[in-house]
N, C-alpha and C positions, 0 to 999 in steps of 0.2 A: 372858572373852572369849579369853584365850589358850588355855584348855582347849577351848574350842569349836573354835579354829583348829587345834589339836593333833589333834582328832578328825578334822576334815576331812583334814588331812595323812595320818593312818594309813589313812582310808578310800581316799584317792586312791592311796597306795602299795599298797594291796591289790587295787585294780581295774584300774589302768594296765597291769600286765603283761598282763592278760587282754585289755584293750581295744586296745592298740597294734596286735597283728595284724590285728584287725578294721578298725581305721582305715587301716592300710597296704593291706590287700587289697581293701577295698571303699569306704571313705568318700573317700580321697584320690582314688581313680580317678573316683568320682562328681563330686567337686569340680572335678577337671581337665576332666571331659566338660563341665560347665557353663562353665568357663572357655574352652573352645574353642568352644563355642556362642556365647558372648558376642563372642568374637574373630571370629566369622563363618565359622570353619573349615568349617562344614557346607554352605557354598555350593558347595564343590568336593567332590562325593560321594566320588570316589575317594580324595582325600586324607583326607577325614573317616573313611572306612571304615578306611584304614591307621592313622589315630591312634587310633581305637577298638580296634582289634587290639592295638596297643601297649599301651594303657592297660589293657586288660582280660586281657592276655597269653594270648589265645585266640582266633585269627582266625576259627575256626568258629562263635563266638557273636556275631559283629558284627550279624547280623539279629536276634537275640534282644535285644541291646542296644538297637539301633534302636527295635524295638517297645516296649521298656520305656521309653524316652525319650518316645516318643508316648503311651504309657499315663500316664506321670508328668505330662506337660503336660496331658493330659485330667483327671486327678485334681485339679489344681490348680484347675480350673474358671474359668480366665481366658481370655476370648475363646471364647464358645460356638460361633463360627463354625469354631473349629479342630477341633471334634469330626468335621467333615465332610471334613477333608483326608484324601485317600486314601494319602498316603505320610508316613513319619516325617519326612523332610526338609521337606515342605510344612508339617507340623504345627509344626515347630521355627520355621520363617519366620513363620507365622501368629502364633505366640506371641509372637515378638519385636516384631513389628509391632502386636500388641495392648497391649504394655505400653510402647511407644515414649514415649508422652506422659505416663507416670507419673513421679512424683517419684523422684529417684535412691534414696532409702531404701526406697521401696515396691519398686522394681525389685531391690534387693539382697535384700530379705526373700523374694521371690518366687524369686530365684536360689537362695537358701539352701534354701528348702522343695523346689524342684527337685532339688537335689543330695541331699537327704535321701530324696526319693521314689526317686530312681535308686539311691542306696545301698541302700534296702529291696529293690528289685528285683535288683540285682547280686547281693547276699548271699543271696537267695532267703529273706528273712526278713521276709516280709510281715505276720506276726502281730506284729512289733515295733511298739509304740505310735508314732503320729506325733509325740508329744512326746518320747519316748526317741530316736527317729531324729533328730529335729531337734537336740536337746541334743548328741548325739554329733556330728553333722555341724557344729555351730556350734563345739564343742570343737576338732575336727579342723582346721577352717578357721583358728581363732586360732592353733593350733599351727603350722599351715603358715605362715601369715602372718608369724609370729614368727621363723621359721627353725628352730623346735625340733624339727621333724619333717620326714622326707623328703618332698620334693615329689611323688615318685612319677612323675617324668617321665623 
């Protein structure tokens, strides 16, 4: 068992230096975007756009990020009526109302999946498997929650 854990430790030591920049540049901003959506920041469009510009460090790409959020929500397949929403902000509101009555753990899982989808789109790494994106997002979320990683804010 100790040998197995030692191998895992060596693997993490080898991979973490490569993963941390990706986590800081793309995953943490995706998690923060979802946190702001949960907090209702999207309800003030101007303020939400400003927050997105700060998170992605590129004000010119805010419209692309909003489109990516809309696409990510649609990819989750929650609330088929949300597919017809004309704007990203209406799609966000539709998504939140569609999952409102779900149990807390189901909502948390959807938020994590949403962050993983946004991460794939922000990093323009759409060929990354859903499982890999979700694993990296979960890992980053746990690091952020434990305070072992910059919150990116």
